[in-house]
C-alpha positions as CSV (number, residue, x, y, z in Angstrom):
1,M,84.1,111.9,110.8
2,F,83.9,108.6,112.8
3,R,80.1,109.0,113.3
4,N,79.7,108.5,109.4
5,L,82.1,106.1,109.3
6,R,80.1,103.9,112.1
7,L,77.0,104.5,110.6
8,E,78.2,103.4,106.7
9,I,80.3,100.1,108.5
10,F,76.6,99.3,110.4
11,I,75.0,100.1,106.9
12,Y,77.4,97.6,105.1
13,Y,77.3,95.2,108.0
14,F,73.4,94.9,108.1
15,T,73.1,94.3,104.2
16,T,76.0,92.3,104.1
17,V,74.1,90.0,106.8
18,V,70.6,90.3,105.1
19,T,72.3,89.3,101.7
20,F,73.9,86.2,103.4
21,L,70.6,84.9,104.5
22,A,68.6,85.5,101.3
23,I,71.5,83.5,99.2
24,L,71.1,81.0,102.4
25,Y,67.3,80.7,101.8
26,Y,67.3,80.9,98.0
27,F,69.4,77.7,97.7
28,L,68.4,75.6,100.8
29,V,64.3,76.5,100.1
30,V,63.6,77.8,96.6
31,A,66.1,76.4,94.5
32,N,66.1,73.3,96.8
33,T,70.3,73.1,95.7
34,Q,71.5,69.7,97.1
35,N,74.9,71.0,96.2
36,I,76.6,71.7,99.3
37,I,79.9,72.1,98.1
38,L,78.9,74.9,95.5
39,L,76.5,76.2,98.1
40,A,79.9,76.5,100.6
41,T,82.4,77.9,98.1
42,I,79.7,80.7,97.1
43,L,79.3,81.7,100.7
44,L,82.9,81.6,101.7
45,C,84.1,83.7,98.5
46,F,80.9,86.1,99.7
47,V,82.4,86.5,103.1
48,I,86.0,86.9,102.3
49,L,84.9,89.8,99.9
50,S,82.7,91.2,102.8
51,G,85.5,91.1,105.1
52,I,87.5,93.0,103.0
53,M,84.7,95.5,102.4
54,I,84.4,96.0,105.8
55,S,88.3,96.3,106.4
56,K,88.4,98.6,103.9
57,L,85.6,101.0,105.3
58,S,86.9,100.6,108.8
59,I,90.9,101.2,108.0
60,D,91.1,103.6,105.1
61,P,89.6,106.8,106.7
62,L,91.6,106.1,110.0
63,A,94.6,105.4,107.8
64,E,94.0,109.2,106.1
65,H,93.2,110.9,109.4
66,I,96.8,109.9,110.9
67,S,98.9,110.5,107.2
68,N,97.0,113.9,107.7
69,L,98.0,114.2,111.3
70,Q,101.8,113.3,111.1
71,S,102.3,115.8,107.9
72,L,100.4,118.2,110.1
73,S,103.1,117.4,112.9
74,K,106.2,117.4,110.4
75,E,105.2,120.8,109.3
76,T,104.8,122.2,112.5
77,L,108.0,121.0,113.6
78,H,109.8,122.4,111.0
79,E,108.3,125.9,111.3
80,L,109.0,125.7,115.0
81,N,112.9,125.0,114.3
82,L,113.6,128.2,112.8
83,P,112.4,130.5,115.6
84,I,113.9,128.5,118.1
85,S,117.8,128.2,116.3
86,T,117.0,132.1,115.7
87,I,116.5,132.9,119.5
88,I,119.5,130.6,120.8
89,I,121.7,132.2,118.5
90,N,121.0,135.7,118.8
91,T,120.9,134.5,122.7
92,Q,124.9,133.1,122.5
93,M,125.6,136.8,120.3
94,L,123.9,139.0,123.2
95,Q,126.0,137.2,126.2
96,K,129.3,137.4,124.5
97,N,128.4,141.2,124.2
98,T,127.7,142.5,127.6
99,D,129.0,142.4,131.2
100,D,126.0,143.2,132.5
101,K,125.6,140.2,135.1
102,K,121.6,140.9,135.6
103,A,121.5,140.9,131.9
104,L,123.6,137.9,131.4
105,K,121.5,136.3,134.3
106,R,118.8,136.8,132.0
107,L,119.8,135.8,128.9
108,S,121.2,132.6,130.5
109,R,117.6,131.7,131.8
110,I,116.1,132.6,127.9
111,D,119.0,130.0,126.6
112,Q,118.0,127.1,129.3
113,A,114.5,127.3,128.3
114,C,115.4,127.4,124.4
115,S,117.5,124.1,125.3
116,M,114.2,122.6,127.0
117,L,112.1,123.5,123.8
118,Q,114.9,122.2,121.4
119,L,114.7,118.8,123.7
120,R,110.9,118.9,123.7
121,Y,111.6,119.1,119.9
122,N,113.7,116.4,119.2
123,E,111.7,114.3,121.4
124,L,108.5,115.3,118.8
125,D,110.5,114.4,116.1
126,Y,111.5,111.2,117.5
127,M,107.9,110.1,118.2
128,I,107.0,110.6,114.7
129,K,109.7,108.7,113.0
130,T,108.9,106.0,115.5
131,Q,105.2,105.8,114.8
132,T,106.0,105.8,111.0
133,L,108.7,103.1,111.8
134,Q,111.7,104.6,110.3
135,E,114.9,103.3,110.9
136,I,116.7,105.6,113.7
137,K,119.4,104.0,114.8
138,E,123.0,105.5,114.3
139,K,126.8,105.6,115.3
140,I,127.1,107.2,119.6
141,S,129.6,107.8,121.5
142,V,127.9,106.4,124.7
143,D,130.2,108.4,126.8
144,E,129.5,111.6,125.2
145,L,126.1,111.6,125.5
146,V,126.0,110.5,128.8
147,K,128.6,113.9,129.9
148,E,125.9,116.0,127.3
149,R,123.0,114.3,129.4
150,V,124.4,115.2,132.9
151,E,125.7,118.8,131.6
152,F,121.5,119.2,131.0
153,L,120.6,117.3,134.1
154,S,123.0,119.4,136.3
155,S,121.6,122.8,135.5
156,I,118.3,121.0,137.2
157,Y,119.7,119.1,139.9
158,N,122.4,121.9,140.7
159,H,122.6,120.3,144.7
160,I,123.8,116.6,143.4
161,K,127.5,115.7,142.7
162,F,127.9,113.4,139.7
163,T,130.9,111.5,139.6
164,L,131.9,110.2,135.8
165,K,134.4,107.4,135.2
166,L,134.0,106.6,131.4
167,Q,135.7,104.7,129.1
168,T,135.1,105.3,125.5
169,L,132.3,103.6,124.1
170,E,130.6,103.3,120.7
171,I,127.6,101.8,119.6
172,I,125.0,101.5,116.9
173,N,121.5,102.6,118.5
174,D,118.8,104.8,118.9
175,K,120.6,107.8,120.6
176,I,117.5,110.0,120.9
177,G,115.8,106.7,122.7
178,L,119.2,106.0,124.4
179,A,118.9,109.7,126.0
180,K,115.9,109.2,127.5
181,V,116.7,106.2,128.8
182,I,119.5,107.7,130.7
183,D,117.8,110.7,132.1
184,N,115.1,108.8,133.3
185,L,117.6,106.6,135.3
186,I,119.5,109.1,136.4
187,D,116.0,111.3,137.6
188,N,115.0,107.8,139.2
189,G,118.6,107.7,141.0
190,V,118.0,111.3,142.4
191,K,114.5,111.1,143.1
192,Y,114.8,108.1,145.2
193,S,117.9,110.1,147.0
194,P,116.1,112.0,149.5
195,N,119.3,112.1,152.0
196,S,122.0,112.1,148.8
197,D,123.9,114.1,146.8
198,K,125.9,112.4,144.7
199,I,125.6,109.6,141.5
200,D,128.1,107.8,140.3
201,I,128.3,107.3,136.3
202,I,130.6,104.4,134.9
203,I,131.6,102.9,131.9
204,K,133.4,99.8,131.8
205,G,134.0,97.7,128.6
206,S,130.1,97.7,127.1
207,T,128.3,98.2,130.3
208,L,127.0,101.7,131.7
209,Y,126.1,101.7,135.4
210,I,124.2,104.6,137.1
211,K,124.9,104.0,140.5
212,D,123.2,105.8,143.3
213,Y,122.9,106.3,147.4
214,G,119.3,106.5,148.0
215,C,116.5,104.2,149.7
216,G,117.0,101.4,147.7
217,M,114.9,98.1,147.2
218,D,114.3,95.5,148.7
219,E,113.5,91.6,146.3
220,V,109.7,92.4,146.6
221,E,110.3,96.0,145.1
222,L,112.6,94.6,142.5
223,I,110.1,92.4,140.8
224,Q,107.6,94.9,140.5
225,I,109.8,98.2,139.4
226,F,108.5,97.3,135.8
227,D,105.0,97.1,136.1
228,R,103.1,99.8,134.4
229,Y,101.8,102.8,136.9
230,Y,103.6,101.0,139.9
231,Q,105.7,103.2,142.2
232,S,107.8,102.3,145.3
233,N,106.7,105.6,147.0
234,E,103.6,106.8,146.3
235,K,104.7,110.4,147.7
236,M,107.3,110.6,145.0
237,N,106.0,112.8,142.0
238,G,105.7,110.9,139.0
239,F,103.4,108.3,136.9
240,G,105.0,105.5,137.7
241,I,105.5,104.5,134.0
242,G,109.4,105.8,133.5
243,L,111.1,102.0,134.1
244,N,108.2,100.4,132.0
245,M,109.4,102.4,129.1
246,V,113.1,102.2,129.7
247,K,112.3,98.0,130.1
248,K,110.2,98.5,126.3
249,F,113.3,100.3,125.1
250,C,115.7,98.1,126.0
251,D,114.2,94.9,125.0
252,K,113.6,96.5,121.6
253,N,117.2,97.1,121.4
254,S,118.8,94.4,122.7
255,I,120.2,96.2,125.8
256,S,120.5,94.1,128.9
257,L,119.3,96.2,131.7
258,N,119.9,95.1,135.3
259,F,118.9,95.9,138.5
260,K,121.1,95.7,142.0
261,S,119.6,97.3,145.0
262,Q,119.6,96.9,149.1
263,P,117.3,98.9,150.7
264,N,118.8,102.0,152.6
265,K,122.1,101.5,150.5
266,G,121.1,102.5,147.3
267,T,120.7,101.1,143.8
268,T,123.2,100.5,140.8
269,V,121.4,100.2,137.3
270,S,123.4,98.4,134.3
271,L,122.8,98.8,130.4
272,N,124.8,96.3,129.0
273,F,125.5,96.9,125.0
274,K,126.7,93.7,123.9
């Protein structure tokens, strides 16, 4: 597809340049015209029309290709939703009807795996909506969302003690995007707290605070944390793009993001939703 597209653009561009030079030669040499304004007008119209055609040749096939991919993604997601929901429902029914500890443990693992698949499903659906610029903001109970994310992350970080002090906070925002931000910030807090086993999460007024008691950062590191691919500790797993994505989301959704940190004392991240 793209090889043919390159060839078509090259042929059209080559033809356009030759035609442009031929028109210029005709008016200046053959017709020996002195009407510069007429010549300039004709050439300008020709250039504009050529630009429109070249852009159409370039963009239309790509737009069609992207549209087909989006349609395929939506159809695939729709087909995935039913089997995931079926597995979750039947697993829950089996858990209610058995007392066997080994069977319950296995069913619990299946249930966790399905929850992770459901999360990936939601993220793919979210990505498709953001790429198509759909409005995805909704009314969110931030305190309830924090409880959901902590419940999910507790199964992954079972050695961490999460202390929650949450006032009620409701906002209009992108729920899935905010959930990813919360997950990322908690994940960072755990990752950079190898010698600590607690994370404090507080909602006070219109601000969410996530506090860890890990290695912390100095002022130089704080300046660089939003740089793409930056990691304060290169031995840690990850690609160093998490906080860059968090910053972009907060800027896009008018959320004030702040970091306070001290070496060997920990880091507090605040999200202000005013």
